[in-house]
Residue, then its C-alpha position, 0 to 999 in steps of 0.5 A: x047090678x054090679x059087674x064083677x066078671x071082667x075076666x070073662x069079657x069086658x063091656x065095650x068102651x066108648x072109644x072102641x064103640x066110636x072107632x067102630x062106628x066111624x070105621x063102619x061108616x067110612x071104610x067100605x072096601x075089602x082090604x085085599x081089593x086093588x081099587x081105592x076103597x080096598x086100598x083105604x081099608x088096607x091102610x086102616x088095617x096097616x095102621x092098626x097093625x103098626x100101632x099094636x106092634x108099637x105097643x107090644x114092641x115087635x115088628x108090624x109084620x109079626x101080627x096076624x089078625x084072628x077072630x080071637x085068642x081061641x083061634x090064635x092059640x089053636x092056630x099055633x098048636x096046629x102049626x107046631x103039630x106039623x112043624x115039629x119032629x115026630x118025637x118032639x115034646x111040647x110043654x105047657x103050664x098046668x094052669x093054661x086056659x082050656x083053648x091052649x090046654x085042650x088044643x095042645x092035648x089034641x095035637x100032641x097027646x102023649x108028647x104033651x108035658x105039663x109044667x107044674x106050679x107052686x101052691x101059690x099058682x106060679x110056674x115052678x121055676x126050679x123044676x123048669x130050669x132043671x128039666x130044660x137043662x136035660x131036655x129040649x122041647x119043641x115049644x114052651x107055652x106059659x100064659x102071662x097071667x092066669x084068668x082064674x086066679x090073676x096070678x102073674x107068671x114069670x114069662x120074662x124069666x121063662x123066655x130068657x131060659x128058652x132063648x138060652x136053649x133056643x126053644x120057642x116060647x109062646x105066651x097067652x097074654x089075654x088077661x095081661x093086655x089092658x091091665x098091665x103095660x103091653x111093652x115087652x110082650x113082643x119079645x116073646x117068640x109067639x103071643x096071643x091076645x083078644x080085644x074083648x077082655x079090655x073093652x074092645x069088641x068081641x070077635x077079634x084078636x091076634x097071633x104074634x109070629x116072628x115075621x121071618x118065619x111062617x105058620x101053617x094056616x088053620x083056615x084055607x080059602x084065601x091068601x090073607x095075612x101073608x097066606x097064614x090066615x084065610x078070610x076077609x079081615x074085619x077092619x072096623x073091629x080091628x080099628x076098634x080093638x086098637x082104640x081100646x088098647x090105646x085108651x087102656x095104655x094111657x090109663x096105665x101110663x098115668x098109674x090109674x091102676x095103682x089105686x084100683x089095686x088098693x081097692x081090691x086089697x081092702x076088699x080082700x082084707x074085709x072079706x077074710x075078716x067078715x066071712x069066716x072060712x074064706x081064703x084068698x088064692x095066691x095071696x102071697x104072690x103078685x096078681x092082677x090088680x083086678x082079680x080076686x079068687x077066693x075059697x068060700x065057706x061051704x055052700x056050693x059055687x052055684x048057690x053062692x053065684x045064684x044068691x049073689x046074682x039075686x043080690x045084684x052082683x055078677x060074679x064067676x065060679x072061676x071054673x068051667x061050668x056047663x049045663x049047670x053042672x059044677x066041674x072042678x077047676x084044673x087050675x086049682x087042682x094043679x095048685x094042690x087044692x083038694x077036690x072039696x076045696x076046688x068046688x068052693x071057689x068064686x072069682x071076682x074080677x073088676x074093670x076100669x069102670x069099677x069104683x071103690x064103692x062097688x068093691x065095698x058094696x060087693x063085700x057087704x053083699x058077700x057078708x049078707x049072702x054068707x048070713x043067708x047061706x049059713x043061717x040056722x035051720 
């Protein structure tokens, strides 16, 4: 079985697994305890915090450990729901991950405004600049790269505009981290990430918050993380997260992702040529080197996924599917695709372990399944 669903979760890499095992064997204490075991745990956690801050380009005290990006994103929306004035708006891109979209909708209701995107899936900068000149929201949230399409968002430019108007800027960097260099992300006022997307363990992530300020805690019952996130920190998986990120940053520094992007581009060209009626979403704009979102010929998402699974390929629909029911992608809908098109999307997302031969096999598998789906009755 070839795995092409890395944007959902990545297998734990060797460096992370070994770091976790070593930390589990050697670090026994609670990092909040005052004895030697506790101090040793706290030192390991502090070192990990410093490493992450160095990678992002921010202050170590900016980092709050969480159970993942979903908690981090909910924590931030919870904080601003209490911190902002009653009439303040919150703006998020129309293509945000559900944990940002749904939490913002929960906390802000009618005060939530969606930033439109182009047909290519990029935030409409002209709209944004025009609206910001007229209105000052209490928070702007735009992800660094989209999880469904891989389309890279202009987070640097958006942050610069927000700075001009003194508006806090937040970016969900879950899909960016481990695929593109982390340096510079720490410039964002608020930032979130999760380890399991780049080969770290599940159940750990972070929220970057300016250390001179403080967020209102989503959890109560302890004073951990400077009183901003209650609960004993899981030191071994924090250490493992940084081991994974450091390994990915080395690969990025070596340019190892460049030829992987070429493998994906070759796959897309062959897909368009060999599977009539297919279309690559966001093909004309910068995208993550590992992600292809494609509109497939009629046949139904689940039918494609099931047949590909039987053929030995694990792929995603790119939209939220629950209890076997196909639901339209809000991302594709925001990009202007028609309802009938939205339900024809497949997402192929590779990882560092994926080879050129794997991409070639996927293309051949798609051609084979296409023949099965569209064979004469």
